[in-house]
C-alpha positions as CSV (number, residue, x, y, z in Angstrom):
1,M,-31.3,-0.2,-6.2
2,A,-28.7,2.0,-4.2
3,K,-26.0,-0.8,-5.1
4,Q,-26.3,-0.5,-8.6
5,A,-26.5,3.1,-9.1
6,K,-23.5,3.4,-6.9
7,K,-21.7,0.6,-9.5
8,R,-22.6,2.8,-12.3
9,T,-21.2,5.9,-10.9
10,T,-18.4,4.5,-9.9
11,K,-17.7,2.6,-13.8
12,K,-18.9,5.9,-15.3
13,T,-16.2,7.5,-13.4
14,A,-13.7,5.3,-13.9
15,A,-13.9,5.6,-17.2
16,R,-13.9,9.1,-17.7
17,R,-10.4,9.4,-15.6
18,P,-7.4,8.3,-17.8
19,R,-5.2,5.8,-17.3
20,Q,-1.9,6.5,-15.7
21,A,1.2,4.9,-17.8
22,P,3.3,2.7,-15.7
23,K,6.5,3.6,-14.2
24,M,9.8,2.3,-16.1
25,L,13.5,2.3,-14.7
26,S,13.5,5.0,-17.3
27,D,11.2,7.3,-15.1
28,L,13.2,6.7,-11.8
29,F,16.3,6.9,-13.9
30,L,14.5,10.6,-14.2
31,E,13.6,11.3,-10.9
32,T,17.3,10.0,-9.1
33,L,18.7,12.2,-11.4
34,K,16.7,15.1,-10.0
35,D,17.0,14.0,-6.7
36,I,21.0,14.2,-7.2
37,Y,21.1,17.8,-8.8
38,F,18.9,18.8,-5.6
39,A,21.8,17.5,-3.8
40,E,24.9,18.7,-5.8
41,N,23.8,22.1,-5.6
42,K,22.7,21.7,-2.1
43,I,26.2,21.3,-1.5
44,I,27.9,23.3,-3.4
45,K,26.0,25.8,-0.9
46,T,27.0,23.9,1.9
47,L,31.0,23.2,1.3
48,P,32.4,26.9,1.6
49,K,31.0,27.0,5.1
50,M,32.2,23.7,6.2
51,A,35.8,25.3,4.4
52,K,35.2,28.3,6.8
53,A,34.6,26.3,9.9
54,A,37.9,24.0,9.6
55,H,40.2,24.5,11.6
56,S,43.0,22.4,10.0
57,K,43.9,23.9,6.5
58,D,44.0,20.3,4.7
59,L,40.8,19.8,5.2
60,A,39.7,23.5,4.8
61,A,41.8,22.3,1.1
62,A,39.9,19.3,0.9
63,F,36.5,20.9,0.8
64,N,37.6,23.7,-1.5
65,K,38.8,21.0,-3.7
66,H,35.4,19.1,-3.8
67,L,33.8,22.2,-4.5
68,R,35.3,22.8,-7.9
69,E,34.4,19.2,-8.6
70,T,31.1,19.8,-7.4
71,Q,30.8,22.2,-9.7
72,G,32.0,20.5,-12.6
73,Q,29.3,17.3,-11.4
74,V,26.9,19.8,-11.6
75,K,27.8,21.0,-15.3
76,R,27.9,17.2,-15.8
77,L,24.5,17.0,-14.8
78,D,23.4,19.3,-16.8
79,Q,24.2,17.3,-20.0
80,I,22.6,14.4,-18.6
81,F,19.7,16.3,-18.5
82,K,19.9,17.5,-22.0
83,M,20.8,14.4,-23.4
84,L,17.1,13.4,-22.0
85,G,15.5,16.6,-23.1
86,K,14.2,17.2,-20.1
87,P,14.9,20.7,-17.9
88,A,18.0,20.5,-15.6
89,R,16.0,20.8,-12.4
90,G,16.4,19.0,-8.7
91,K,13.7,18.0,-6.5
92,P,13.6,18.5,-3.1
93,C,15.9,15.7,-1.5
94,E,15.1,14.9,2.4
95,A,18.2,12.2,2.7
96,I,20.5,15.1,1.7
97,N,18.8,18.1,3.9
98,G,19.0,15.7,6.7
99,I,22.5,15.2,6.2
100,T,23.7,18.9,6.0
101,D,21.6,20.0,8.8
102,E,24.0,17.3,10.8
103,G,27.0,18.7,9.5
104,A,25.1,22.7,10.4
105,E,24.2,21.3,14.0
106,I,28.2,20.0,14.1
107,M,29.5,23.1,13.5
108,K,27.5,25.3,16.5
109,D,27.6,22.8,18.8
110,F,31.4,22.1,18.5
111,K,32.6,25.1,17.4
112,N,36.3,26.1,18.5
113,A,36.3,22.3,20.1
114,P,39.1,20.3,19.3
115,A,36.5,17.4,17.9
116,L,35.0,19.7,15.4
117,D,37.3,19.2,12.3
118,A,37.0,15.2,13.0
119,G,32.9,16.3,12.9
120,L,33.1,17.5,9.6
121,L,35.1,15.2,8.6
122,A,32.7,12.4,9.7
123,A,29.7,14.5,7.7
124,A,31.4,15.7,4.9
125,Q,32.3,11.6,4.4
126,A,28.5,10.9,4.9
127,V,27.8,13.7,2.3
128,E,30.2,11.4,-0.1
129,H,28.5,8.2,0.8
130,Y,25.4,9.1,-0.4
131,E,26.6,10.6,-3.2
132,I,28.6,7.1,-3.7
133,S,25.2,4.9,-3.8
134,R,23.2,7.6,-5.7
135,Y,26.4,7.9,-8.6
136,G,26.6,4.2,-8.9
137,T,22.5,3.4,-8.8
138,L,22.6,6.2,-12.1
139,R,25.5,4.8,-14.0
140,T,23.8,1.2,-13.7
141,W,20.3,2.0,-14.8
142,A,22.2,4.9,-17.6
143,E,23.9,1.5,-18.6
144,E,20.7,-0.8,-18.7
145,L,18.8,1.9,-20.8
146,G,21.2,2.0,-23.4
147,M,22.7,5.3,-22.4
148,S,26.3,4.7,-22.5
149,E,27.5,8.4,-22.6
150,A,25.3,9.3,-20.0
151,A,26.8,6.4,-18.1
152,Q,30.2,7.4,-19.0
153,L,29.2,11.0,-17.4
154,L,27.8,9.6,-14.4
155,Q,30.9,7.1,-13.7
156,A,33.2,10.3,-13.8
157,T,31.8,11.2,-11.2
158,L,31.4,8.4,-9.1
159,E,35.1,8.4,-9.2
160,E,35.4,12.0,-8.2
161,E,33.4,10.9,-5.4
162,E,35.3,7.7,-4.4
163,A,39.0,10.0,-4.8
164,T,37.3,12.4,-2.3
165,D,35.8,9.9,0.2
166,H,39.4,8.5,0.1
167,T,41.2,11.4,0.5
168,L,39.2,12.1,3.9
169,S,39.7,9.0,4.9
170,E,43.3,9.8,4.6
171,L,42.9,13.0,6.2
172,A,40.8,10.8,9.0
173,T,43.4,9.0,10.2
174,S,46.2,10.5,9.6
175,V,46.0,13.7,11.2
176,I,42.4,14.9,12.3
177,N,41.5,12.3,14.9
178,L,44.7,12.5,15.8
179,E,44.9,16.2,16.9
180,A,42.1,16.2,18.3
181,E,42.2,13.2,20.4
182,E,45.7,15.2,21.2
183,E,43.9,18.4,21.9
184,Y,41.5,16.3,24.2
185,R,44.8,15.0,26.3
186,E,45.9,18.3,26.4
187,A,42.7,20.0,27.7
188,A,41.9,17.1,30.4
């Protein structure tokens, strides 16, 4: 008898709970949009610190240029939220928090060291690679969801992120890494 009473209670409880709608691609799109919105705003706070810490004027200039681009990218994200009829709001992104924490650690551990700029550049590229991944995914989902205007905005941002990554790679191989190695040899 105790088993039957338990079954009845379970059925009654289950009947009272509203069924949760299955999560759709549009839900995943919105959650990922919130993730990158948080990430971009975190990057806006981090880039000035990186520019200030950089020894290389070229690297500082690249960080400042990307700061201005990132501010524009946030405005694009605002437009997409508006298209969706949702408030522009981020949700904490552990991935970007981890990457920016690593950058902060490099600034602390390599302050005034020959390899500081190389470390800052590597941290910035980790951020770029994360952003490239997110924007590529969001653009594809926007296309699949029939959101062509959002897809175009996301594609514009993706192209900026890829260009920044390319610029950072060129700086690394043409100047920053070489200077770090040269300073190391001079100190040895």
